C-alpha positions as CSV (number, residue, x, y, z in Angstrom):
1,X,-10.1,27.5,36.5
2,X,-10.7,27.1,32.9
3,X,-8.1,25.2,30.8
4,X,-8.0,26.2,27.2
5,X,-8.2,23.4,24.6
6,X,-4.9,23.8,22.6
7,X,-6.5,22.1,19.5
8,X,-9.6,24.2,19.5
9,X,-8.2,26.7,16.8
10,X,-7.2,23.9,14.4
11,X,-9.7,23.2,11.5
12,X,-9.8,19.7,10.0
13,X,-9.1,19.6,6.3
14,X,-12.5,19.2,4.6
15,X,-13.3,16.0,2.6
16,X,-11.3,16.3,-0.5
17,X,-10.2,14.6,-3.7
18,X,-7.5,16.1,-5.7
19,X,-4.0,17.4,-5.9
20,X,-1.7,17.7,-2.9
21,X,2.0,18.3,-2.2
22,X,4.2,17.1,0.7
23,X,5.4,20.0,2.9
24,X,6.9,18.2,5.8
25,X,8.3,14.9,7.0
26,X,8.1,15.4,10.8
27,X,10.9,14.7,13.1
28,X,11.1,11.4,15.0
29,X,9.3,11.3,18.4
30,X,9.1,8.4,20.8
31,X,5.8,6.8,21.4
32,X,4.5,3.9,23.4
33,X,2.8,1.1,21.5
34,X,1.6,-2.5,22.1
35,X,5.1,-3.5,20.9
36,X,6.9,-1.1,23.4
37,X,8.5,2.3,22.7
38,X,8.8,3.2,19.0
39,X,10.2,6.2,17.1
40,X,7.4,7.5,14.8
41,X,6.9,10.3,12.3
42,X,4.2,11.6,9.9
43,X,4.0,13.1,6.4
44,X,2.2,16.3,6.0
45,X,0.5,17.5,2.8
46,X,-0.9,20.7,1.7
47,X,-4.0,20.1,-0.4
48,X,-5.3,22.2,-3.3
49,X,-8.0,23.9,-1.1
50,X,-7.6,27.3,0.3
51,X,-8.7,28.6,3.8
52,X,-10.3,32.0,4.3
53,X,-6.9,33.5,5.2
54,X,-5.4,32.3,1.9
55,X,-3.3,29.5,3.3
56,X,-4.0,26.0,2.3
57,X,-5.5,23.1,4.3
58,X,-3.0,20.5,5.6
59,X,-3.6,16.8,6.3
60,X,-1.4,14.5,8.2
61,X,-0.6,10.9,7.3
62,X,-0.9,8.1,9.8
63,X,2.1,7.5,12.2
64,X,4.9,5.5,10.5
65,X,8.1,4.1,11.9
66,X,11.4,4.6,9.9
67,X,11.5,1.1,8.5
68,X,11.1,0.0,4.9
69,X,10.1,-3.7,5.6
70,X,7.8,-5.2,3.1
71,X,4.6,-4.7,5.4
72,X,5.8,-1.6,7.1
73,X,3.4,1.5,6.8
74,X,6.2,3.6,5.4
75,X,6.8,1.0,2.5
76,X,3.1,1.0,1.8
77,X,2.8,4.6,1.9
78,X,5.8,5.0,-0.6
79,X,4.4,2.3,-2.9
80,X,1.0,4.3,-3.1
81,X,2.8,7.6,-3.6
82,X,5.0,6.3,-6.5
83,X,2.5,4.0,-7.9
84,X,4.9,1.0,-7.7
85,X,7.3,-0.7,-5.4
86,X,10.8,0.7,-5.3
87,X,13.6,-1.3,-6.5
88,X,16.3,-2.6,-4.0
89,X,18.9,0.1,-5.2
90,X,16.2,2.8,-4.7
91,X,15.4,1.5,-1.3
92,X,18.9,1.3,-0.2
93,X,19.6,4.3,2.0
94,X,16.4,5.9,1.3
95,X,15.9,9.4,2.6
96,X,12.6,10.5,3.4
97,X,13.6,14.1,2.8
98,X,13.3,13.4,-1.1
99,X,9.4,13.3,-0.3
100,X,9.3,17.0,0.6
101,X,7.9,18.8,-2.5
102,X,6.5,15.6,-4.1
103,X,3.0,16.0,-5.7
104,X,0.3,13.4,-5.1
105,X,-3.3,12.8,-5.5
106,X,-5.2,12.4,-2.3
107,X,-8.6,11.2,-1.1
108,X,-9.4,12.8,2.3
109,X,-12.3,11.6,4.2
110,X,-13.6,12.5,7.7
111,X,-14.0,10.4,11.0
112,X,-16.1,11.7,13.8
113,X,-15.0,10.5,17.2
114,X,-15.6,11.8,20.8
115,X,-17.0,15.1,19.4
116,X,-13.8,15.7,17.2
117,X,-13.5,15.6,13.4
118,X,-10.5,13.9,12.1
119,X,-9.2,14.2,8.5
120,X,-8.0,10.8,7.2
121,X,-6.0,10.1,4.1
122,X,-8.0,7.2,2.5
123,X,-5.9,7.0,-0.7
124,X,-2.5,8.5,-1.9
125,X,-1.6,7.9,-5.5
126,X,0.7,9.5,-8.0
127,X,-0.2,12.9,-9.5
128,X,-0.5,12.4,-13.3
129,X,-2.2,15.7,-13.9
130,X,0.8,17.1,-15.7
131,X,0.5,20.2,-13.3
132,X,1.6,19.0,-9.9
133,X,0.7,21.2,-6.9
134,X,3.5,23.5,-5.6
135,X,4.0,24.4,-1.9
136,X,2.7,27.8,-0.9
137,X,5.8,28.4,1.5
138,X,3.3,29.4,4.2
139,X,3.6,26.0,6.1
140,X,6.7,26.0,8.4
141,X,8.3,22.7,8.9
142,X,8.1,21.4,12.5
143,X,11.9,21.1,12.6
144,X,12.2,24.8,11.9
145,X,9.7,26.1,14.3
146,X,11.0,27.9,17.4
147,X,10.1,26.2,20.7
148,X,7.7,28.2,22.9
149,X,10.5,29.0,25.4
150,X,12.6,30.4,22.5
151,X,15.3,27.6,23.0
152,X,15.2,26.6,19.3
153,X,13.2,24.7,16.7
154,X,11.7,21.3,17.3
155,X,8.4,19.5,17.0
156,X,7.7,19.7,20.7
157,X,6.6,23.4,20.1
158,X,3.6,22.3,18.1
159,X,1.9,20.7,21.1
160,X,0.7,17.1,21.4
161,X,4.2,15.8,20.8
162,X,4.4,17.8,17.5
163,X,1.2,16.7,15.9
164,X,-2.0,18.8,15.5
165,X,-4.6,16.5,16.9
166,X,-7.5,18.0,15.0
167,X,-5.9,17.3,11.7
168,X,-4.0,14.2,12.2
169,X,-5.1,11.1,10.3
170,X,-6.7,8.2,12.3
171,X,-4.7,5.0,12.0
172,X,-7.6,2.7,11.9
173,X,-8.8,3.9,8.4
174,X,-5.6,3.8,6.4
175,X,-5.7,0.1,5.4
176,X,-7.7,0.2,2.3
177,X,-8.1,-3.4,2.0
178,X,-10.0,-3.3,5.4
179,X,-12.6,-1.1,3.8
180,X,-16.0,-2.7,4.5
181,X,-18.4,-3.3,1.4
182,X,-21.6,-1.3,1.9
183,X,-23.4,-2.2,-1.3
184,X,-24.6,-5.4,-3.0
185,X,-24.5,-9.0,-2.0
186,X,-20.9,-8.6,-0.3
187,X,-22.3,-6.0,2.1
188,X,-20.5,-6.1,5.5
189,X,-17.3,-7.8,4.2
190,X,-14.0,-6.2,3.8
191,X,-12.3,-5.9,0.4
192,X,-9.6,-8.2,1.5
193,X,-12.3,-10.9,2.1
194,X,-13.4,-10.9,-1.5
195,X,-12.1,-13.0,-4.4
196,X,-10.4,-11.1,-7.3
197,X,-13.6,-11.9,-9.3
198,X,-15.9,-10.2,-6.8
199,X,-13.7,-7.2,-6.6
200,X,-13.5,-7.1,-10.3
201,X,-17.3,-7.0,-10.4
202,X,-17.5,-4.1,-8.1
203,X,-15.0,-2.1,-10.2
204,X,-17.0,-2.7,-13.3
205,X,-20.5,-2.6,-12.1
206,X,-20.4,-0.3,-9.2
207,X,-17.4,1.9,-9.3
208,X,-18.3,4.0,-12.5
209,X,-21.8,4.8,-11.1
210,X,-20.3,5.8,-7.8
211,X,-17.7,8.1,-9.5
212,X,-20.4,9.7,-11.5
213,X,-22.3,10.7,-8.3
214,X,-21.8,14.3,-7.6
215,X,-22.3,13.9,-3.8
216,X,-20.7,10.5,-2.8
217,X,-21.0,9.6,0.8
218,X,-17.8,9.0,3.0
219,X,-18.5,5.3,2.7
220,X,-18.7,5.7,-1.1
221,X,-15.3,7.7,-1.1
222,X,-13.6,5.0,1.1
223,X,-14.7,2.2,-1.0
224,X,-13.9,3.9,-4.4
225,X,-10.4,4.5,-3.0
226,X,-10.0,0.9,-2.0
227,X,-11.1,-0.4,-5.2
228,X,-8.9,2.0,-7.2
229,X,-5.9,1.1,-5.0
230,X,-6.6,-2.7,-5.7
231,X,-7.0,-2.1,-9.4
232,X,-3.7,-0.3,-9.5
233,X,-2.0,-3.1,-7.6
234,X,-3.2,-5.6,-10.1
235,X,-2.0,-3.7,-13.1
236,X,0.3,-5.8,-15.2
237,X,-0.6,-9.1,-13.4
238,X,-2.8,-10.4,-16.2
239,X,-5.8,-10.9,-13.9
240,X,-9.0,-10.2,-15.7
241,X,-12.1,-8.5,-14.1
242,X,-15.3,-10.3,-14.5
243,X,-18.7,-8.6,-15.3
244,X,-20.8,-11.6,-14.6
245,X,-20.0,-12.0,-10.8
246,X,-22.7,-10.5,-8.5
247,X,-21.3,-7.8,-6.1
């Protein structure tokens, strides 16, 4: 007896850099982790890239828990999306529903594992284009989808606990500071292992050339996203980049 693969018809979002818009914050679902059972959710983006049928490709964030602790994935995600950390009044009683419809700039890269292709969000930053992407309206939020048995809308109707496996982002690529350097004298180290001077040297000496490359590799895209994220986080701190530190 052949068992159909429920994910076979899902096409992973191509590698992409550009505008996107949030079209869903998925309902909470319970999941086992090394810390025990947790409630998790994901944020879904439509990207500015159309499929053959006229709909847009979508990409899923990593799993997040509904907590806004300083080191939580949700706090990091919001910080990147807004381009700053929210104030205490803004964080008080924060409702993730405000994210739906919000524009962003995304960098999407591919991860290949066990014969599957996964679309991972390598960077999420504010959309400063002046022309944010608008939802097409073709994506139906998971909470509004009818269950297969017709009993009512819930995420369980989408399979795999409400997440489309072939398009969900892998969790191991979301920490930009863990990006490995693949160029220069720091090759093999992670961004977080470098001194501010070494990161500054990469930004000044390597980043412009990499961005000018019409066909950057996946490693290039990850490192570019990591360096730009680090640079944004240092804005206003007074730290100076150095152009005489070997990278």
